[in-house]
mmCIF file of the N, C-alpha and C atoms, coordinates in Angstrom:
data_MODEL
# 
_entry.id   MODEL 
# 
loop_
_atom_site.group_PDB 
_atom_site.id 
_atom_site.type_symbol 
_atom_site.label_atom_id 
_atom_site.label_alt_id 
_atom_site.label_comp_id 
_atom_site.label_asym_id 
_atom_site.label_entity_id 
_atom_site.label_seq_id 
_atom_site.pdbx_PDB_ins_code 
_atom_site.Cartn_x 
_atom_site.Cartn_y 
_atom_site.Cartn_z 
_atom_site.occupancy 
_atom_site.B_iso_or_equiv 
_atom_site.pdbx_formal_charge 
_atom_site.auth_seq_id 
_atom_site.auth_comp_id 
_atom_site.auth_asym_id 
_atom_site.auth_atom_id 
_atom_site.pdbx_PDB_model_num 
ATOM 1   N N  . UNK A 1 1  ? 5.523   5.523   -16.207 1.00 0.00 ? 1  UNK A N  1 
ATOM 2   C CA . UNK A 1 1  ? 4.993   5.419   -14.864 1.00 0.00 ? 1  UNK A CA 1 
ATOM 3   C C  . UNK A 1 1  ? 3.588   4.825   -14.953 1.00 0.00 ? 1  UNK A C  1 
ATOM 4   N N  . UNK A 1 2  ? 3.384   3.663   -14.347 1.00 0.00 ? 2  UNK A N  1 
ATOM 5   C CA . UNK A 1 2  ? 2.099   2.982   -14.392 1.00 0.00 ? 2  UNK A CA 1 
ATOM 6   C C  . UNK A 1 2  ? 1.500   2.888   -13.001 1.00 0.00 ? 2  UNK A C  1 
ATOM 7   N N  . UNK A 1 3  ? 0.289   3.361   -12.865 1.00 0.00 ? 3  UNK A N  1 
ATOM 8   C CA . UNK A 1 3  ? -0.419  3.296   -11.586 1.00 0.00 ? 3  UNK A CA 1 
ATOM 9   C C  . UNK A 1 3  ? -1.336  2.083   -11.577 1.00 0.00 ? 3  UNK A C  1 
ATOM 10  N N  . UNK A 1 4  ? -1.365  1.366   -10.456 1.00 0.00 ? 4  UNK A N  1 
ATOM 11  C CA . UNK A 1 4  ? -2.251  0.218   -10.275 1.00 0.00 ? 4  UNK A CA 1 
ATOM 12  C C  . UNK A 1 4  ? -3.249  0.553   -9.174  1.00 0.00 ? 4  UNK A C  1 
ATOM 13  N N  . UNK A 1 5  ? -4.499  0.172   -9.383  1.00 0.00 ? 5  UNK A N  1 
ATOM 14  C CA . UNK A 1 5  ? -5.530  0.371   -8.368  1.00 0.00 ? 5  UNK A CA 1 
ATOM 15  C C  . UNK A 1 5  ? -5.366  -0.684  -7.279  1.00 0.00 ? 5  UNK A C  1 
ATOM 16  N N  . UNK A 1 6  ? -5.280  -0.250  -6.039  1.00 0.00 ? 6  UNK A N  1 
ATOM 17  C CA . UNK A 1 6  ? -5.181  -1.172  -4.908  1.00 0.00 ? 6  UNK A CA 1 
ATOM 18  C C  . UNK A 1 6  ? -6.587  -1.705  -4.616  1.00 0.00 ? 6  UNK A C  1 
ATOM 19  N N  . UNK A 1 7  ? -6.713  -3.031  -4.544  1.00 0.00 ? 7  UNK A N  1 
ATOM 20  C CA . UNK A 1 7  ? -8.025  -3.636  -4.303  1.00 0.00 ? 7  UNK A CA 1 
ATOM 21  C C  . UNK A 1 7  ? -8.149  -4.274  -2.922  1.00 0.00 ? 7  UNK A C  1 
ATOM 22  N N  . UNK A 1 8  ? -7.030  -4.409  -2.236  1.00 0.00 ? 8  UNK A N  1 
ATOM 23  C CA . UNK A 1 8  ? -7.067  -5.015  -0.907  1.00 0.00 ? 8  UNK A CA 1 
ATOM 24  C C  . UNK A 1 8  ? -5.693  -4.966  -0.270  1.00 0.00 ? 8  UNK A C  1 
ATOM 25  N N  . UNK A 1 9  ? -5.626  -5.454  0.950   1.00 0.00 ? 9  UNK A N  1 
ATOM 26  C CA . UNK A 1 9  ? -4.361  -5.457  1.674   1.00 0.00 ? 9  UNK A CA 1 
ATOM 27  C C  . UNK A 1 9  ? -4.371  -6.554  2.726   1.00 0.00 ? 9  UNK A C  1 
ATOM 28  N N  . UNK A 1 10 ? -3.190  -6.970  3.141   1.00 0.00 ? 10 UNK A N  1 
ATOM 29  C CA . UNK A 1 10 ? -3.031  -7.929  4.233   1.00 0.00 ? 10 UNK A CA 1 
ATOM 30  C C  . UNK A 1 10 ? -2.002  -7.358  5.197   1.00 0.00 ? 10 UNK A C  1 
ATOM 31  N N  . UNK A 1 11 ? -2.272  -7.493  6.484   1.00 0.00 ? 11 UNK A N  1 
ATOM 32  C CA . UNK A 1 11 ? -1.365  -6.995  7.517   1.00 0.00 ? 11 UNK A CA 1 
ATOM 33  C C  . UNK A 1 11 ? -0.754  -8.171  8.264   1.00 0.00 ? 11 UNK A C  1 
ATOM 34  N N  . UNK A 1 12 ? 0.545   -8.110  8.504   1.00 0.00 ? 12 UNK A N  1 
ATOM 35  C CA . UNK A 1 12 ? 1.242   -9.155  9.251   1.00 0.00 ? 12 UNK A CA 1 
ATOM 36  C C  . UNK A 1 12 ? 2.054   -8.479  10.354  1.00 0.00 ? 12 UNK A C  1 
ATOM 37  N N  . UNK A 1 13 ? 1.591   -8.594  11.590  1.00 0.00 ? 13 UNK A N  1 
ATOM 38  C CA . UNK A 1 13 ? 2.265   -7.990  12.743  1.00 0.00 ? 13 UNK A CA 1 
ATOM 39  C C  . UNK A 1 13 ? 3.189   -9.020  13.388  1.00 0.00 ? 13 UNK A C  1 
ATOM 40  N N  . UNK A 1 14 ? 4.417   -8.632  13.670  1.00 0.00 ? 14 UNK A N  1 
ATOM 41  C CA . UNK A 1 14 ? 5.397   -9.525  14.281  1.00 0.00 ? 14 UNK A CA 1 
ATOM 42  C C  . UNK A 1 14 ? 5.662   -9.038  15.707  1.00 0.00 ? 14 UNK A C  1 
ATOM 43  N N  . UNK A 1 15 ? 5.090   -9.743  16.669  1.00 0.00 ? 15 UNK A N  1 
ATOM 44  C CA . UNK A 1 15 ? 5.115   -9.333  18.066  1.00 0.00 ? 15 UNK A CA 1 
ATOM 45  C C  . UNK A 1 15 ? 6.541   -9.197  18.599  1.00 0.00 ? 15 UNK A C  1 
ATOM 46  N N  . UNK A 1 16 ? 7.384   -10.159 18.292  1.00 0.00 ? 16 UNK A N  1 
ATOM 47  C CA . UNK A 1 16 ? 8.755   -10.145 18.847  1.00 0.00 ? 16 UNK A CA 1 
ATOM 48  C C  . UNK A 1 16 ? 9.538   -8.897  18.476  1.00 0.00 ? 16 UNK A C  1 
ATOM 49  N N  . UNK A 1 17 ? 9.344   -8.417  17.257  1.00 0.00 ? 17 UNK A N  1 
ATOM 50  C CA . UNK A 1 17 ? 10.119  -7.248  16.826  1.00 0.00 ? 17 UNK A CA 1 
ATOM 51  C C  . UNK A 1 17 ? 9.303   -5.956  16.855  1.00 0.00 ? 17 UNK A C  1 
ATOM 52  N N  . UNK A 1 18 ? 8.043   -6.073  17.218  1.00 0.00 ? 18 UNK A N  1 
ATOM 53  C CA . UNK A 1 18 ? 7.140   -4.912  17.266  1.00 0.00 ? 18 UNK A CA 1 
ATOM 54  C C  . UNK A 1 18 ? 7.164   -4.131  15.961  1.00 0.00 ? 18 UNK A C  1 
ATOM 55  N N  . UNK A 1 19 ? 6.976   -4.863  14.885  1.00 0.00 ? 19 UNK A N  1 
ATOM 56  C CA . UNK A 1 19 ? 6.913   -4.286  13.549  1.00 0.00 ? 19 UNK A CA 1 
ATOM 57  C C  . UNK A 1 19 ? 6.114   -5.210  12.658  1.00 0.00 ? 19 UNK A C  1 
ATOM 58  N N  . UNK A 1 20 ? 5.920   -4.816  11.428  1.00 0.00 ? 20 UNK A N  1 
ATOM 59  C CA . UNK A 1 20 ? 5.131   -5.672  10.559  1.00 0.00 ? 20 UNK A CA 1 
ATOM 60  C C  . UNK A 1 20 ? 5.274   -5.340  9.091   1.00 0.00 ? 20 UNK A C  1 
ATOM 61  N N  . UNK A 1 21 ? 4.657   -6.182  8.281   1.00 0.00 ? 21 UNK A N  1 
ATOM 62  C CA . UNK A 1 21 ? 4.664   -6.022  6.828   1.00 0.00 ? 21 UNK A CA 1 
ATOM 63  C C  . UNK A 1 21 ? 3.239   -5.753  6.342   1.00 0.00 ? 21 UNK A C  1 
ATOM 64  N N  . UNK A 1 22 ? 3.161   -5.018  5.254   1.00 0.00 ? 22 UNK A N  1 
ATOM 65  C CA . UNK A 1 22 ? 1.887   -4.768  4.592   1.00 0.00 ? 22 UNK A CA 1 
ATOM 66  C C  . UNK A 1 22 ? 2.003   -5.339  3.181   1.00 0.00 ? 22 UNK A C  1 
ATOM 67  N N  . UNK A 1 23 ? 1.058   -6.189  2.811   1.00 0.00 ? 23 UNK A N  1 
ATOM 68  C CA . UNK A 1 23 ? 0.996   -6.710  1.449   1.00 0.00 ? 23 UNK A CA 1 
ATOM 69  C C  . UNK A 1 23 ? -0.145  -5.998  0.744   1.00 0.00 ? 23 UNK A C  1 
ATOM 70  N N  . UNK A 1 24 ? 0.172   -5.419  -0.409  1.00 0.00 ? 24 UNK A N  1 
ATOM 71  C CA . UNK A 1 24 ? -0.805  -4.655  -1.190  1.00 0.00 ? 24 UNK A CA 1 
ATOM 72  C C  . UNK A 1 24 ? -1.292  -5.542  -2.322  1.00 0.00 ? 24 UNK A C  1 
ATOM 73  N N  . UNK A 1 25 ? -2.615  -5.652  -2.443  1.00 0.00 ? 25 UNK A N  1 
ATOM 74  C CA . UNK A 1 25 ? -3.237  -6.509  -3.455  1.00 0.00 ? 25 UNK A CA 1 
ATOM 75  C C  . UNK A 1 25 ? -3.824  -5.662  -4.580  1.00 0.00 ? 25 UNK A C  1 
ATOM 76  N N  . UNK A 1 26 ? -3.752  -6.216  -5.808  1.00 0.00 ? 26 UNK A N  1 
ATOM 77  C CA . UNK A 1 26 ? -4.262  -5.541  -6.992  1.00 0.00 ? 26 UNK A CA 1 
ATOM 78  C C  . UNK A 1 26 ? -5.289  -6.443  -7.670  1.00 0.00 ? 26 UNK A C  1 
ATOM 79  N N  . UNK A 1 27 ? -5.710  -6.090  -8.850  1.00 0.00 ? 27 UNK A N  1 
ATOM 80  C CA . UNK A 1 27 ? -6.684  -6.890  -9.580  1.00 0.00 ? 27 UNK A CA 1 
ATOM 81  C C  . UNK A 1 27 ? -6.150  -8.254  -9.971  1.00 0.00 ? 27 UNK A C  1 
ATOM 82  N N  . UNK A 1 28 ? -7.032  -9.083  -10.522 1.00 0.00 ? 28 UNK A N  1 
ATOM 83  C CA . UNK A 1 28 ? -6.651  -10.438 -10.936 1.00 0.00 ? 28 UNK A CA 1 
ATOM 84  C C  . UNK A 1 28 ? -5.485  -10.405 -11.911 1.00 0.00 ? 28 UNK A C  1 
ATOM 85  N N  . UNK A 1 29 ? -4.576  -11.350 -11.730 1.00 0.00 ? 29 UNK A N  1 
ATOM 86  C CA . UNK A 1 29 ? -3.432  -11.463 -12.616 1.00 0.00 ? 29 UNK A CA 1 
ATOM 87  C C  . UNK A 1 29 ? -2.253  -10.582 -12.225 1.00 0.00 ? 29 UNK A C  1 
ATOM 88  N N  . UNK A 1 30 ? -2.434  -9.697  -11.280 1.00 0.00 ? 30 UNK A N  1 
ATOM 89  C CA . UNK A 1 30 ? -1.362  -8.811  -10.822 1.00 0.00 ? 30 UNK A CA 1 
ATOM 90  C C  . UNK A 1 30 ? -0.720  -9.389  -9.569  1.00 0.00 ? 30 UNK A C  1 
ATOM 91  N N  . UNK A 1 31 ? 0.592   -9.398  -9.524  1.00 0.00 ? 31 UNK A N  1 
ATOM 92  C CA . UNK A 1 31 ? 1.301   -9.886  -8.339  1.00 0.00 ? 31 UNK A CA 1 
ATOM 93  C C  . UNK A 1 31 ? 1.198   -8.868  -7.209  1.00 0.00 ? 31 UNK A C  1 
ATOM 94  N N  . UNK A 1 32 ? 1.046   -9.336  -5.967  1.00 0.00 ? 32 UNK A N  1 
ATOM 95  C CA . UNK A 1 32 ? 0.986   -8.406  -4.836  1.00 0.00 ? 32 UNK A CA 1 
ATOM 96  C C  . UNK A 1 32 ? 2.359   -7.778  -4.577  1.00 0.00 ? 32 UNK A C  1 
ATOM 97  N N  . UNK A 1 33 ? 2.364   -6.674  -3.853  1.00 0.00 ? 33 UNK A N  1 
ATOM 98  C CA . UNK A 1 33 ? 3.608   -6.006  -3.437  1.00 0.00 ? 33 UNK A CA 1 
ATOM 99  C C  . UNK A 1 33 ? 3.660   -6.054  -1.915  1.00 0.00 ? 33 UNK A C  1 
ATOM 100 N N  . UNK A 1 34 ? 4.795   -6.469  -1.363  1.00 0.00 ? 34 UNK A N  1 
ATOM 101 C CA . UNK A 1 34 ? 4.941   -6.580  0.086   1.00 0.00 ? 34 UNK A CA 1 
ATOM 102 C C  . UNK A 1 34 ? 6.014   -5.614  0.568   1.00 0.00 ? 34 UNK A C  1 
ATOM 103 N N  . UNK A 1 35 ? 5.698   -4.885  1.601   1.00 0.00 ? 35 UNK A N  1 
ATOM 104 C CA . UNK A 1 35 ? 6.648   -3.931  2.174   1.00 0.00 ? 35 UNK A CA 1 
ATOM 105 C C  . UNK A 1 35 ? 7.746   -4.667  2.928   1.00 0.00 ? 35 UNK A C  1 
ATOM 106 N N  . UNK A 1 36 ? 8.863   -3.990  3.160   1.00 0.00 ? 36 UNK A N  1 
ATOM 107 C CA . UNK A 1 36 ? 9.836   -4.547  4.109   1.00 0.00 ? 36 UNK A CA 1 
ATOM 108 C C  . UNK A 1 36 ? 9.215   -4.458  5.504   1.00 0.00 ? 36 UNK A C  1 
ATOM 109 N N  . UNK A 1 37 ? 9.878   -4.986  6.513   1.00 0.00 ? 37 UNK A N  1 
ATOM 110 C CA . UNK A 1 37 ? 9.364   -4.863  7.877   1.00 0.00 ? 37 UNK A CA 1 
ATOM 111 C C  . UNK A 1 37 ? 9.345   -3.382  8.246   1.00 0.00 ? 37 UNK A C  1 
ATOM 112 N N  . UNK A 1 38 ? 8.178   -2.909  8.668   1.00 0.00 ? 38 UNK A N  1 
ATOM 113 C CA . UNK A 1 38 ? 7.982   -1.507  9.033   1.00 0.00 ? 38 UNK A CA 1 
ATOM 114 C C  . UNK A 1 38 ? 7.991   -1.342  10.543  1.00 0.00 ? 38 UNK A C  1 
ATOM 115 N N  . UNK A 1 39 ? 8.408   -0.181  11.007  1.00 0.00 ? 39 UNK A N  1 
ATOM 116 C CA . UNK A 1 39 ? 8.331   0.132   12.437  1.00 0.00 ? 39 UNK A CA 1 
ATOM 117 C C  . UNK A 1 39 ? 6.858   0.161   12.848  1.00 0.00 ? 39 UNK A C  1 
ATOM 118 N N  . UNK A 1 40 ? 6.608   0.111   14.133  1.00 0.00 ? 40 UNK A N  1 
ATOM 119 C CA . UNK A 1 40 ? 5.225   0.136   14.634  1.00 0.00 ? 40 UNK A CA 1 
ATOM 120 C C  . UNK A 1 40 ? 4.489   1.378   14.140  1.00 0.00 ? 40 UNK A C  1 
ATOM 121 N N  . UNK A 1 41 ? 5.152   2.511   14.156  1.00 0.00 ? 41 UNK A N  1 
ATOM 122 C CA . UNK A 1 41 ? 4.507   3.761   13.727  1.00 0.00 ? 41 UNK A CA 1 
ATOM 123 C C  . UNK A 1 41 ? 4.185   3.731   12.235  1.00 0.00 ? 41 UNK A C  1 
ATOM 124 N N  . UNK A 1 42 ? 5.146   3.324   11.414  1.00 0.00 ? 42 UNK A N  1 
ATOM 125 C CA . UNK A 1 42 ? 4.909   3.262   9.967   1.00 0.00 ? 42 UNK A CA 1 
ATOM 126 C C  . UNK A 1 42 ? 3.837   2.224   9.617   1.00 0.00 ? 42 UNK A C  1 
ATOM 127 N N  . UNK A 1 43 ? 3.861   1.089   10.303  1.00 0.00 ? 43 UNK A N  1 
ATOM 128 C CA . UNK A 1 43 ? 2.861   0.046   10.096  1.00 0.00 ? 43 UNK A CA 1 
ATOM 129 C C  . UNK A 1 43 ? 1.463   0.584   10.401  1.00 0.00 ? 43 UNK A C  1 
ATOM 130 N N  . UNK A 1 44 ? 1.351   1.312   11.500  1.00 0.00 ? 44 UNK A N  1 
ATOM 131 C CA . UNK A 1 44 ? 0.065   1.878   11.915  1.00 0.00 ? 44 UNK A CA 1 
ATOM 132 C C  . UNK A 1 44 ? -0.453  2.891   10.894  1.00 0.00 ? 44 UNK A C  1 
ATOM 133 N N  . UNK A 1 45 ? 0.437   3.734   10.388  1.00 0.00 ? 45 UNK A N  1 
ATOM 134 C CA . UNK A 1 45 ? 0.040   4.732   9.389   1.00 0.00 ? 45 UNK A CA 1 
ATOM 135 C C  . UNK A 1 45 ? -0.470  4.046   8.121   1.00 0.00 ? 45 UNK A C  1 
ATOM 136 N N  . UNK A 1 46 ? 0.257   3.030   7.658   1.00 0.00 ? 46 UNK A N  1 
ATOM 137 C CA . UNK A 1 46 ? -0.162  2.303   6.453   1.00 0.00 ? 46 UNK A CA 1 
ATOM 138 C C  . UNK A 1 46 ? -1.510  1.618   6.672   1.00 0.00 ? 46 UNK A C  1 
ATOM 139 N N  . UNK A 1 47 ? -1.660  0.956   7.817   1.00 0.00 ? 47 UNK A N  1 
ATOM 140 C CA . UNK A 1 47 ? -2.913  0.258   8.116   1.00 0.00 ? 47 UNK A CA 1 
ATOM 141 C C  . UNK A 1 47 ? -4.082  1.238   8.152   1.00 0.00 ? 47 UNK A C  1 
ATOM 142 N N  . UNK A 1 48 ? -3.893  2.381   8.787   1.00 0.00 ? 48 UNK A N  1 
ATOM 143 C CA . UNK A 1 48 ? -4.960  3.389   8.856   1.00 0.00 ? 48 UNK A CA 1 
ATOM 144 C C  . UNK A 1 48 ? -5.331  3.907   7.472   1.00 0.00 ? 48 UNK A C  1 
ATOM 145 N N  . UNK A 1 49 ? -4.324  4.146   6.638   1.00 0.00 ? 49 UNK A N  1 
ATOM 146 C CA . UNK A 1 49 ? -4.603  4.637   5.289   1.00 0.00 ? 49 UNK A CA 1 
ATOM 147 C C  . UNK A 1 49 ? -5.463  3.630   4.526   1.00 0.00 ? 49 UNK A C  1 
ATOM 148 N N  . UNK A 1 50 ? -5.090  2.357   4.595   1.00 0.00 ? 50 UNK A N  1 
ATOM 149 C CA . UNK A 1 50 ? -5.867  1.355   3.872   1.00 0.00 ? 50 UNK A CA 1 
ATOM 150 C C  . UNK A 1 50 ? -7.264  1.193   4.470   1.00 0.00 ? 50 UNK A C  1 
ATOM 151 N N  . UNK A 1 51 ? -7.391  1.228   5.768   1.00 0.00 ? 51 UNK A N  1 
ATOM 152 C CA . UNK A 1 51 ? -8.716  1.085   6.394   1.00 0.00 ? 51 UNK A CA 1 
ATOM 153 C C  . UNK A 1 51 ? -9.662  2.198   5.983   1.00 0.00 ? 51 UNK A C  1 
ATOM 154 N N  . UNK A 1 52 ? -9.153  3.417   5.893   1.00 0.00 ? 52 UNK A N  1 
ATOM 155 C CA . UNK A 1 52 ? -10.017 4.577   5.662   1.00 0.00 ? 52 UNK A CA 1 
ATOM 156 C C  . UNK A 1 52 ? -10.066 5.049   4.213   1.00 0.00 ? 52 UNK A C  1 
ATOM 157 N N  . UNK A 1 53 ? -9.061  4.716   3.417   1.00 0.00 ? 53 UNK A N  1 
ATOM 158 C CA . UNK A 1 53 ? -8.976  5.251   2.057   1.00 0.00 ? 53 UNK A CA 1 
ATOM 159 C C  . UNK A 1 53 ? -8.855  4.179   0.976   1.00 0.00 ? 53 UNK A C  1 
ATOM 160 N N  . UNK A 1 54 ? -9.099  2.915   1.298   1.00 0.00 ? 54 UNK A N  1 
ATOM 161 C CA . UNK A 1 54 ? -8.840  1.827   0.351   1.00 0.00 ? 54 UNK A CA 1 
ATOM 162 C C  . UNK A 1 54 ? -9.418  2.081   -1.038  1.00 0.00 ? 54 UNK A C  1 
ATOM 163 N N  . UNK A 1 55 ? -10.602 2.601   -1.119  1.00 0.00 ? 55 UNK A N  1 
ATOM 164 C CA . UNK A 1 55 ? -11.240 2.802   -2.420  1.00 0.00 ? 55 UNK A CA 1 
ATOM 165 C C  . UNK A 1 55 ? -10.554 3.883   -3.248  1.00 0.00 ? 55 UNK A C  1 
ATOM 166 N N  . UNK A 1 56 ? -9.646  4.653   -2.628  1.00 0.00 ? 56 UNK A N  1 
ATOM 167 C CA . UNK A 1 56 ? -8.978  5.755   -3.321  1.00 0.00 ? 56 UNK A CA 1 
ATOM 168 C C  . UNK A 1 56 ? -7.458  5.569   -3.433  1.00 0.00 ? 56 UNK A C  1 
ATOM 169 N N  . UNK A 1 57 ? -6.932  4.383   -3.092  1.00 0.00 ? 57 UNK A N  1 
ATOM 170 C CA . UNK A 1 57 ? -5.480  4.195   -3.063  1.00 0.00 ? 57 UNK A CA 1 
ATOM 171 C C  . UNK A 1 57 ? -4.968  3.616   -4.384  1.00 0.00 ? 57 UNK A C  1 
ATOM 172 N N  . UNK A 1 58 ? -3.903  4.225   -4.887  1.00 0.00 ? 58 UNK A N  1 
ATOM 173 C CA . UNK A 1 58 ? -3.215  3.803   -6.106  1.00 0.00 ? 58 UNK A CA 1 
ATOM 174 C C  . UNK A 1 58 ? -1.756  3.544   -5.766  1.00 0.00 ? 58 UNK A C  1 
ATOM 175 N N  . UNK A 1 59 ? -1.111  2.654   -6.535  1.00 0.00 ? 59 UNK A N  1 
ATOM 176 C CA . UNK A 1 59 ? 0.281   2.277   -6.304  1.00 0.00 ? 59 UNK A CA 1 
ATOM 177 C C  . UNK A 1 59 ? 1.056   2.355   -7.607  1.00 0.00 ? 59 UNK A C  1 
ATOM 178 N N  . UNK A 1 60 ? 2.207   3.013   -7.566  1.00 0.00 ? 60 UNK A N  1 
ATOM 179 C CA . UNK A 1 60 ? 3.081   3.103   -8.728  1.00 0.00 ? 60 UNK A CA 1 
ATOM 180 C C  . UNK A 1 60 ? 4.269   2.201   -8.441  1.00 0.00 ? 60 UNK A C  1 
ATOM 181 N N  . UNK A 1 61 ? 4.376   1.081   -9.193  1.00 0.00 ? 61 UNK A N  1 
ATOM 182 C CA . UNK A 1 61 ? 5.339   0.052   -8.813  1.00 0.00 ? 61 UNK A CA 1 
ATOM 183 C C  . UNK A 1 61 ? 6.795   0.364   -9.124  1.00 0.00 ? 61 UNK A C  1 
ATOM 184 N N  . UNK A 1 62 ? 7.096   1.160   -10.117 1.00 0.00 ? 62 UNK A N  1 
ATOM 185 C CA . UNK A 1 62 ? 8.496   1.443   -10.446 1.00 0.00 ? 62 UNK A CA 1 
ATOM 186 C C  . UNK A 1 62 ? 9.190   2.209   -9.324  1.00 0.00 ? 62 UNK A C  1 
ATOM 187 N N  . UNK A 1 63 ? 8.489   3.190   -8.758  1.00 0.00 ? 63 UNK A N  1 
ATOM 188 C CA . UNK A 1 63 ? 9.081   4.004   -7.699  1.00 0.00 ? 63 UNK A CA 1 
ATOM 189 C C  . UNK A 1 63 ? 8.507   3.677   -6.317  1.00 0.00 ? 63 UNK A C  1 
ATOM 190 N N  . UNK A 1 64 ? 7.578   2.715   -6.263  1.00 0.00 ? 64 UNK A N  1 
ATOM 191 C CA . UNK A 1 64 ? 6.938   2.287   -5.014  1.00 0.00 ? 64 UNK A CA 1 
ATOM 192 C C  . UNK A 1 64 ? 6.275   3.461   -4.278  1.00 0.00 ? 64 UNK A C  1 
ATOM 193 N N  . UNK A 1 65 ? 5.385   4.137   -5.011  1.00 0.00 ? 65 UNK A N  1 
ATOM 194 C CA . UNK A 1 65 ? 4.664   5.292   -4.484  1.00 0.00 ? 65 UNK A CA 1 
ATOM 195 C C  . UNK A 1 65 ? 3.216   4.894   -4.218  1.00 0.00 ? 65 UNK A C  1 
ATOM 196 N N  . UNK A 1 66 ? 2.696   5.273   -3.067  1.00 0.00 ? 66 UNK A N  1 
ATOM 197 C CA . UNK A 1 66 ? 1.262   5.139   -2.769  1.00 0.00 ? 66 UNK A CA 1 
ATOM 198 C C  . UNK A 1 66 ? 0.655   6.530   -2.823  1.00 0.00 ? 66 UNK A C  1 
ATOM 199 N N  . UNK A 1 67 ? -0.542  6.611   -3.389  1.00 0.00 ? 67 UNK A N  1 
ATOM 200 C CA . UNK A 1 67 ? -1.208  7.898   -3.506  1.00 0.00 ? 67 UNK A CA 1 
ATOM 201 C C  . UNK A 1 67 ? -2.708  7.691   -3.351  1.00 0.00 ? 67 UNK A C  1 
ATOM 202 N N  . UNK A 1 68 ? -3.382  8.623   -2.691  1.00 0.00 ? 68 UNK A N  1 
ATOM 203 C CA . UNK A 1 68 ? -4.840  8.561   -2.627  1.00 0.00 ? 68 UNK A CA 1 
ATOM 204 C C  . UNK A 1 68 ? -5.404  9.556   -3.629  1.00 0.00 ? 68 UNK A C  1 
ATOM 205 N N  . UNK A 1 69 ? -6.371  9.085   -4.403  1.00 0.00 ? 69 UNK A N  1 
ATOM 206 C CA . UNK A 1 69 ? -6.975  9.929   -5.428  1.00 0.00 ? 69 UNK A CA 1 
ATOM 207 C C  . UNK A 1 69 ? -8.302  9.319   -5.858  1.00 0.00 ? 69 UNK A C  1 
ATOM 208 N N  . UNK A 1 70 ? -9.258  10.151  -6.192  1.00 0.00 ? 70 UNK A N  1 
ATOM 209 C CA . UNK A 1 70 ? -10.538 9.675   -6.676  1.00 0.00 ? 70 UNK A CA 1 
ATOM 210 C C  . UNK A 1 70 ? -10.476 9.121   -8.087  1.00 0.00 ? 70 UNK A C  1 
ATOM 211 N N  . UNK A 1 71 ? -9.387  9.401   -8.805  1.00 0.00 ? 71 UNK A N  1 
ATOM 212 C CA . UNK A 1 71 ? -9.209  8.868   -10.156 1.00 0.00 ? 71 UNK A CA 1 
ATOM 213 C C  . UNK A 1 71 ? -7.734  8.517   -10.337 1.00 0.00 ? 71 UNK A C  1 
ATOM 214 N N  . UNK A 1 72 ? -7.419  7.804   -11.400 1.00 0.00 ? 72 UNK A N  1 
ATOM 215 C CA . UNK A 1 72 ? -6.045  7.379   -11.630 1.00 0.00 ? 72 UNK A CA 1 
ATOM 216 C C  . UNK A 1 72 ? -5.111  8.570   -11.709 1.00 0.00 ? 72 UNK A C  1 
ATOM 217 N N  . UNK A 1 73 ? -4.052  8.576   -10.898 1.00 0.00 ? 73 UNK A N  1 
ATOM 218 C CA . UNK A 1 73 ? -3.093  9.699   -10.958 1.00 0.00 ? 73 UNK A CA 1 
ATOM 219 C C  . UNK A 1 73 ? -2.418  9.761   -12.320 1.00 0.00 ? 73 UNK A C  1 
ATOM 220 N N  . UNK A 1 74 ? -2.013  10.946  -12.719 1.00 0.00 ? 74 UNK A N  1 
ATOM 221 C CA . UNK A 1 74 ? -1.362  11.122  -14.014 1.00 0.00 ? 74 UNK A CA 1 
ATOM 222 C C  . UNK A 1 74 ? 0.097   11.521  -13.879 1.00 0.00 ? 74 UNK A C  1 
ATOM 223 N N  . UNK A 1 75 ? 0.558   11.717  -12.662 1.00 0.00 ? 75 UNK A N  1 
ATOM 224 C CA . UNK A 1 75 ? 1.939   12.148  -12.477 1.00 0.00 ? 75 UNK A CA 1 
ATOM 225 C C  . UNK A 1 75 ? 2.534   11.477  -11.253 1.00 0.00 ? 75 UNK A C  1 
ATOM 226 N N  . UNK A 1 76 ? 3.794   11.779  -10.996 1.00 0.00 ? 76 UNK A N  1 
ATOM 227 C CA . UNK A 1 76 ? 4.503   11.253  -9.836  1.00 0.00 ? 76 UNK A CA 1 
ATOM 228 C C  . UNK A 1 76 ? 4.116   11.953  -8.562  1.00 0.00 ? 76 UNK A C  1 
ATOM 229 N N  . UNK A 1 77 ? 4.975   11.868  -7.544  1.00 0.00 ? 77 UNK A N  1 
ATOM 230 C CA . UNK A 1 77 ? 4.663   12.471  -6.254  1.00 0.00 ? 77 UNK A CA 1 
ATOM 231 C C  . UNK A 1 77 ? 4.484   13.974  -6.377  1.00 0.00 ? 77 UNK A C  1 
ATOM 232 N N  . UNK A 1 78 ? 3.560   14.504  -5.597  1.00 0.00 ? 78 UNK A N  1 
ATOM 233 C CA . UNK A 1 78 ? 3.334   15.940  -5.639  1.00 0.00 ? 78 UNK A CA 1 
ATOM 234 C C  . UNK A 1 78 ? 3.744   16.591  -4.355  1.00 0.00 ? 78 UNK A C  1 
# 
């Protein structure tokens, strides 16, 4: 299980379907991860988390887990 530090994000809102995608950015050389189209509620929750907790967000790519922590997580979901 490898955790990656999230360094940024991009939001793409699709008006016609009232949903959107979130692209998660990592350090140089790391490929971004893009969510499937999310419902308006899920999109809003993700956007709020990144706006308020970006400096503490980590991503585990094998299981697609997001976690907020002041240091690199050492385990899976809690």
